C-alpha positions as CSV (number, residue, x, y, z in Angstrom):
1,M,2.0,43.8,-6.1
2,P,2.8,42.9,-2.5
3,S,5.0,39.9,-1.7
4,K,4.7,37.6,1.2
5,P,6.7,38.6,4.3
6,P,9.6,36.5,5.5
7,R,8.9,33.7,8.0
8,L,10.7,32.4,11.0
9,C,12.2,29.0,10.8
10,A,12.1,26.6,13.7
11,C,15.8,27.4,14.3
12,G,14.9,31.1,14.7
13,K,16.3,32.4,11.4
14,R,14.3,34.7,9.1
15,V,13.7,33.0,5.8
16,P,12.4,34.7,2.6
17,A,9.0,33.5,1.5
18,G,9.3,30.5,-0.7
19,A,12.8,29.7,0.3
20,K,14.2,27.0,2.6
21,C,16.3,27.7,5.6
22,P,19.8,26.1,5.4
23,C,19.0,24.0,8.5
24,M,16.0,22.5,6.6
25,V,18.0,21.8,3.5
26,K,20.5,20.0,5.7
27,S,17.7,18.1,7.5
28,D,16.2,17.1,4.1
29,R,19.5,15.9,2.8
30,E,20.1,13.8,6.0
31,R,16.6,12.3,5.8
32,K,17.0,11.3,2.2
33,A,20.5,9.8,2.9
34,R,19.0,7.6,5.7
35,F,16.3,6.4,3.4
36,D,18.8,5.6,0.6
37,R,20.9,3.5,3.0
38,T,17.9,1.2,3.6
39,R,16.6,1.1,0.0
40,P,17.5,-1.9,-2.2
41,N,19.6,-1.1,-5.3
42,S,17.9,-0.8,-8.7
43,S,18.6,-4.4,-9.8
44,R,17.1,-5.8,-6.6
45,R,14.0,-3.7,-7.2
46,G,13.6,-5.4,-10.6
47,Y,15.2,-2.8,-12.9
48,S,17.6,-5.1,-15.0
49,G,18.6,-5.4,-18.6
50,T,15.3,-7.2,-19.2
51,W,13.5,-4.1,-17.9
52,D,15.6,-1.8,-20.1
53,K,14.5,-3.8,-23.2
54,A,10.9,-3.9,-22.2
55,K,11.0,-0.2,-21.4
56,A,12.5,0.7,-24.8
57,E,9.8,-1.4,-26.5
58,F,7.0,0.2,-24.6
59,L,8.4,3.7,-25.3
60,A,8.6,2.9,-29.0
61,K,4.9,2.1,-29.0
62,H,4.0,5.0,-26.6
63,P,6.4,7.8,-27.5
64,F,4.5,10.7,-25.8
65,C,3.9,11.6,-22.2
66,R,0.4,10.6,-21.0
67,R,0.1,13.8,-19.0
68,C,1.5,16.6,-21.1
69,G,2.2,15.2,-24.6
70,Q,5.9,15.9,-24.6
71,P,8.3,13.1,-25.7
72,A,8.3,10.4,-23.1
73,D,11.5,9.0,-21.6
74,T,10.2,7.1,-18.6
75,V,7.9,4.2,-18.1
76,D,6.0,4.6,-14.9
77,H,4.1,2.1,-12.9
78,I,0.6,3.5,-12.4
79,R,0.1,1.6,-9.2
80,P,3.4,1.3,-7.3
81,H,4.5,-2.3,-7.5
82,K,6.2,-2.3,-4.1
83,G,8.4,-5.3,-5.1
84,D,5.5,-7.4,-6.5
85,P,6.9,-9.0,-9.7
86,A,3.4,-9.6,-11.1
87,L,2.5,-6.0,-10.8
88,F,5.9,-4.9,-11.9
89,W,5.6,-6.7,-15.2
90,D,1.9,-6.0,-15.8
91,R,2.0,-3.8,-18.9
92,T,-1.5,-2.6,-18.2
93,N,0.0,-0.9,-15.1
94,W,2.6,1.0,-17.2
95,Q,2.3,4.5,-18.6
96,A,4.8,6.6,-20.6
97,L,5.8,9.9,-18.9
98,C,8.3,12.6,-19.5
99,A,10.9,13.0,-16.7
100,R,9.4,16.3,-15.5
101,D,6.0,14.8,-14.9
102,H,7.4,11.5,-13.4
103,N,9.8,13.3,-11.1
104,S,7.5,16.0,-9.8
105,A,3.7,15.6,-10.2
106,K,3.6,11.8,-10.1
107,Q,5.9,11.5,-7.1
108,R,3.9,14.2,-5.2
109,E,0.7,12.3,-5.9
110,E,2.2,9.1,-4.6
111,R,3.4,10.8,-1.4
112,R,-0.1,12.2,-0.8
113,F,-1.6,8.8,-1.3
114,I,0.8,7.1,1.1
115,E,0.1,9.9,3.7
116,R,-3.6,9.3,3.6
117,Y,-3.5,5.6,4.1
């Protein structure tokens, strides 16, 4: 079965198909660091001890991932709350997800939604 040929990175290096060039890895790391410097910490975003208790209660009632059925360990906001306390605490806006689905598929969907609008 043929594989994809290597590609040329913007910096001029040959990169195997499916791999990232070291310059792109460095660029991604720097971009994420810039974003993290401007992002409020978790408690300022609403994730406090009260949230931990509410999360544990919700996961006790909804123990499985809504997407794949694996044990859930994360409570996700279906619609991003963007700092709105009413939407943050609206339990109808919560769903139980496993870490894999929350950290990959859900985040990818949110990025696509933001890019369209």
